[in-house]
C-alpha positions in Angstrom: -31.3 -8.7 10.2 -32.6 -10.7 7.3 -31.3 -14.1 6.3 -29.7 -12.5 3.2 -27.9 -9.9 5.2 -26.7 -12.5 7.7 -25.4 -14.6 4.9 -23.5 -11.7 3.3 -22.1 -10.7 6.7 -20.9 -14.3 7.3 -19.3 -14.4 3.9 -17.5 -11.1 4.5 -16.2 -12.3 7.9 -14.9 -15.5 6.4 -13.3 -13.6 3.6 -11.6 -11.1 5.9 -10.5 -13.9 8.2 -9.0 -15.8 5.4 -7.2 -12.7 4.0 -5.8 -11.9 7.4 -4.4 -15.4 7.8 -2.9 -15.3 4.4 -1.2 -12.0 5.1 0.0 -13.2 8.5 1.6 -16.3 6.9 3.3 -14.2 4.3 4.7 -11.8 6.8 6.0 -14.7 9.0 7.7 -16.2 6.0 9.2 -12.9 5.1 10.5 -12.1 8.6 11.8 -15.6 9.3 13.5 -15.9 5.9 16.2 -13.5 6.9 17.4 -11.9 3.7 15.2 -9.6 1.6 12.8 -8.8 4.4 12.4 -5.2 3.2 11.6 -6.2 -0.4 9.2 -8.9 0.6 7.3 -6.6 3.0 7.3 -3.9 0.3 5.7 -6.4 -2.1 3.0 -7.1 0.5 2.1 -3.4 0.8 2.0 -2.9 -3.0 -0.3 -5.9 -3.4 -2.7 -4.4 -0.8 -3.1 -1.3 -3.0 -3.4 -3.1 -6.4 -6.0 -5.7 -5.6 -9.7 -5.3 -6.4 -11.7 -2.5 -4.8 -13.8 -5.1 -3.0 -10.9 -6.2 -0.8 -12.5 -6.9 2.6 -9.7 -5.7 4.8 -8.5 -2.1 4.8 -4.9 -1.5 3.9 -4.3 0.3 7.2 -5.6 -2.7 9.2 -3.5 -5.2 7.3 -0.3 -3.1 7.7 -1.0 -2.9 11.5 -1.2 -6.7 11.3 2.1 -6.8 9.5 3.8 -5.0 12.4 2.1 -7.1 15.0 3.1 -10.3 13.2 6.7 -9.2 12.7 7.0 -8.3 16.4 5.6 -11.7 17.4 8.1 -13.4 15.2 11.2 -11.6 16.4 10.1 -12.1 20.0 9.7 -15.9 19.5 12.8 -16.3 17.4 14.9 -14.1 19.7 17.4 -12.8 17.1 20.5 -11.1 18.2 19.3 -7.8 17.2 15.5 -7.9 16.8 15.1 -4.1 16.2 17.3 -4.5 13.1 14.7 -6.9 11.7 11.9 -4.5 12.6 13.7 -1.6 10.9 13.7 -3.7 7.7 9.9 -4.2 8.1 9.5 -0.5 8.6 11.6 0.3 5.5 9.6 -2.3 3.5 6.3 -0.6 4.5 7.6 2.8 3.7 9.0 1.7 0.3 5.8 0.0 -0.6 3.8 3.2 0.2 6.2 5.3 -1.8 6.1 3.0 -4.8 2.3 3.1 -4.9 2.2 6.8 -4.4 4.7 7.5 -7.2 2.9 5.1 -9.6 -0.5 6.7 -8.8 1.0 10.2 -9.5 2.5 9.0 -12.7 -0.8 7.5 -13.9 -2.6 10.8 -13.3 0.2 12.8 -15.0 0.1 10.5 -18.0 -3.7 10.8 -18.3 -3.5 14.6 -18.0 -0.8 14.8 -20.6 -3.0 12.9 -23.0 -6.0 15.0 -22.3 -7.8 12.1 -20.7 -10.0 12.0 -17.6 -10.4 9.2 -15.1 -13.9 8.4 -14.0 -15.2 10.1 -10.8 -15.2 6.7 -9.1 -11.5 6.2 -9.8 -10.7 9.7 -8.5 -12.5 8.9 -5.2 -10.7 5.5 -5.0 -7.3 7.1 -5.6 -8.0 9.7 -2.9 -9.0 6.9 -0.5 -5.8 5.1 -1.3 -3.6 8.1 -0.6 -5.5 8.8 2.6 -4.8 5.1 3.6 -1.1 5.6 2.6 -0.8 8.7 4.9 -2.5 6.8 7.7 -0.1 3.9 7.3 2.8 6.3 7.7 1.3 7.7 10.9 0.7 4.2 12.2 4.3 3.3 11.4 5.5 6.1 13.7 2.9 5.2 16.3 4.0 1.5 16.3 7.6 2.4 16.8 6.8 4.9 19.5 4.7 2.3 21.4 7.7 -0.1 21.2 10.0 2.6 22.5 7.6 3.4 25.3 7.3 -0.3 26.3 11.0 -1.0 26.2 13.9 0.8 27.8 17.1 0.9 25.7 18.9 2.6 22.9 17.6 0.1 20.4 13.9 0.9 21.0 14.6 4.7 20.8 16.6 4.2 17.6 13.7 2.3 16.1 11.3 5.2 16.8 13.8 7.6 15.2 14.2 5.3 12.2 10.4 5.1 11.8 10.0 8.9 12.0 12.6 9.5 9.3 11.2 6.8 7.1 7.7 8.2 7.3 8.9 11.8 6.8 10.9 10.8 3.7 7.7 9.4 2.0 5.1 12.0 3.1 6.1 14.5 0.4 5.4 11.9 -2.3 2.0 11.1 -0.9 1.1 14.8 -0.6 2.2 15.5 -4.1 0.2 12.6 -5.4 -2.9 13.7 -3.6 -2.4 17.2 -5.1 -2.2 15.6 -8.6 -5.4 13.7 -8.0 -7.2 16.8 -6.7 -6.1 18.9 -9.8 -7.3 16.2 -12.2 -10.4 17.3 -14.2 -13.6 15.8 -12.9 -15.9 14.2 -15.5 -19.2 16.0 -15.9 -22.5 14.0 -16.0 -22.6 14.5 -19.8 -19.1 13.2 -20.2 -19.8 10.2 -17.9 -22.8 9.4 -20.1 -20.5 8.8 -23.0 -20.6 12.1 -25.0 -17.5 12.6 -27.0 -15.1 15.0 -25.3 -11.8 16.5 -26.1 -8.9 14.1 -25.4 -11.0 11.1 -24.3 -12.9 9.7 -21.4 -11.4 6.8 -19.5 -13.8 4.1 -18.5 -14.3 3.4 -14.8 -11.6 1.0 -13.5 -8.9 2.5 -15.8 -7.0 3.8 -12.8 -6.4 0.3 -11.4 -5.3 -1.0 -14.7 -3.0 2.0 -15.3 -1.3 1.7 -11.9 -1.0 -2.1 -12.2 0.6 -1.7 -15.5 3.1 0.9 -14.2 4.0 -1.4 -11.3 4.4 -4.4 -13.5 6.7 -2.4 -15.8 8.8 -1.2 -12.9 9.1 -4.8 -11.7 10.4 -5.9 -15.1 13.0 -3.1 -15.1 14.2 -3.8 -11.6 14.1 -7.6 -11.9 16.3 -8.9 -14.8 14.6 -12.3 -14.6 11.2 -10.9 -15.4 9.9 -10.4 -18.9 12.6 -12.5 -20.4 15.3 -9.9 -19.6 18.5 -11.4 -18.5 21.5 -9.5 -17.2 
């Protein structure tokens, strides 16, 4: 390996390590805070899908870390009903995946309604996101199943059932979103080169901007303290 490659690998390792530590701290704060665990975990998941493409850690890996950290916290703090906390974490992950999937679907529907086409790179990135979303739902059920297998008791079994129901409730949204992405017209080489086309060609990166805008708008609607809106 050349010195340049070694340097880049070292930078990537440091970046990923720092990102993992940051996520771990955020999860610990969310779980230990007590109230709003679901909403805070949901925000973590949404952030994973709206950050830059160059993010060093995959969404699936970070969500597995979310579960591991949450389990460690409830074991150390020994709450009266630890599985209730973990149910909140599961609900937060599922809600985050659902919000991202719905926002992605809406972005593609809006573009199609306007006769616009996202760049091929954006299509591939969106597909990758939805695959990651589907994998996260599978990991959620696996995580709860492993806990149920390691622990004897109705609480552990109920956690597994809860995870299965949460994942199944979100899967149709992810599937519908992937279908919308697949049906979106692909830019031809001529269109990608900048030739005028009917409706308009969206520049590469427009997908991330669109989804981020949709999520920001939803946050303002849901949170009366955002955007100067007061209840």
